[in-house]
N, C-alpha and C positions, 0 to 999 in steps of 0.2 A: 822241199824240206829233205834235207840230207844229213849226213854225218857230220855234226860240228864240234865233237870233242871224243876222246878216248881215254878210258881209265884203266889203267893196269893196277890192279889189286892184289896183295899178298895176305893170306890169313895164316899168321904163325901158329895160332892155336891148331887149326885143321890141317896145317902144313900142305896148303894148296895156294893156287893163284888162278886169277881169273883176268879177262880182258873184256870190257863192256865198251860198246859202241853207243855214244849218246845221240840220238837222232831226233832233232827238232825240239831240243831243250833250251827253255829260256836262260838267261843268265843266271836269275834266282834259282832254278831248278839245278842248274850245275853246281852252284855254290852248297846247295842242301846236300847234294850227292857226295862232294869233296868232304863235307863236315862228317857224314854218316862214316866214310871209310876211315878217316884220319883223327876222329875223336875217341878212337878205340886203342886199348893197350896192344892188342893182338893182331889188329888190322890195319894196313896202311895202304894208300892209293897214290900213284902217280897220275897227273891229269896233263893231257897234251890237247891244246886247242887246234883246230883246223888252222893252218897257216902260222902257228906260233914257232915253227922250228925251221931255221934256215939251213938247207943242206949245201 
């Protein structure tokens, strides 16, 4: 069990940001988390899955 995704979230209402490491989350749990962050007017999140970015 390791980190399989990262969420970078910005809250425009509180004027802050945070980074969340998703450890051992299923695909369904990851989708639920992304809906939580992006279904809001003031909060948005970028989602990075492990291995999804070519450097």
